[in-house]
Phi, psi and omega in degrees: 000125183238143176242148178257106181234120178049042177080357179248145176269127178233147178270135178279144182278127176251129181278121180275177182294324180297316181294319179296322179293322176294325177294318182291327177290322177295318179295320179294322177297317178299313178301321180293318177296316179295316182293322178300312182296320179294319177300317181293316179293321177293320183294324178294326177288322179291327181300320179298315181293325176295322178296320177295317181296316179299319178296316178298317181294323179293316178299315178300316178298317180295317179298319180289326176294321180291325178292320179295317177297318179295319178295322180289326178290327181286339183277000000 
């Protein structure tokens, strides 16, 4: 395939199957890196919410235990 540009003949690059295969592997590597980065940043945000949820559950559990102990002492 030849192109006529500014009076010079140049051959156009045709991407072969091997080059396409390399591109898809490179794209998969890029997607894996992007997914890993997104997962790590999302996990740090989720981790904060999990800490808060654990704190709330622990406080609730402690309050119910205290209430149970108080009821047993009253009887």
